[in-house]
C-alpha positions, 0 to 999 in steps of 0.5 A: 788676316784681319784681327778680331776686335778686342771684345771678341778676343777677351770673350774668347779668352774668358771661355778658354778659362774653364771653371769646372763644376763644383760637383764631386765626381760621383754626383757629376756622373749622376747628373750626366746620366740624368741629363742623358736620360732626359735627352733620350726621353725628349728624343723618344717623345719627338719620335712618338709625335712624328709617329702619331702624325704619320699614323693619323694621316695613314689612318685617314687614307684607310678611312677614305678607302673604307668610306668609299667602299662603304658609301652604299651602306649608311652605318659603316659610312657614318662610322668612318666619319665618326672615327675620323673625328675621334682620331683627330681629337685623339691625335691632337691630344697626344701631340700636346701631351708629348709636347708637355712631356718634352717641356718637363724633361727640358726643365730637368735638363736646365736644372742639371745644366746649371751645375755644369762648367761655365763652358757647358752653360755657355754652349747651351746658351748659344740658342736662346730659350725663346728661340727654341720654344718658337721652333718647337711650337711652330712645329707643333702648330704645323703637326696639328694643322696637318692632322686637321687638314687631313681630316678635312680632306677626308670629309671633303673626299667622302662628302659627295657620297653622303 
């Protein structure tokens, strides 16, 4: 078995010495509950984001079917195009609002986590804030791109019927 470098051993030994938070038990329990509530709110907002994406794509499919049948009547056909554009703007707006909500909840979690033990802070710090933000915003970008692409495909599908 290979020996660990001296720096790693010292770092591991430092982590084993847990410095508890300075909060009293009731305040600590309150902070844990607030932390848990923020984590639940983030999970809910993420679920809503994915639901918004899936709902928008599903509505594009329904608008495509309705627009295909309505191609013989001018008003209903144009209404399908207008609805798809409004749906796109609304869905993108919702995705951005959910992202801001998640960021606000993460800020709360960061403030609460500063009051926890050194081990809890170390575990939260394993993934940097920059890396977390990169993952979040890349995912948001692809969600928005999917909605725009879905609307574009709907319009391309319906374009020959104009």
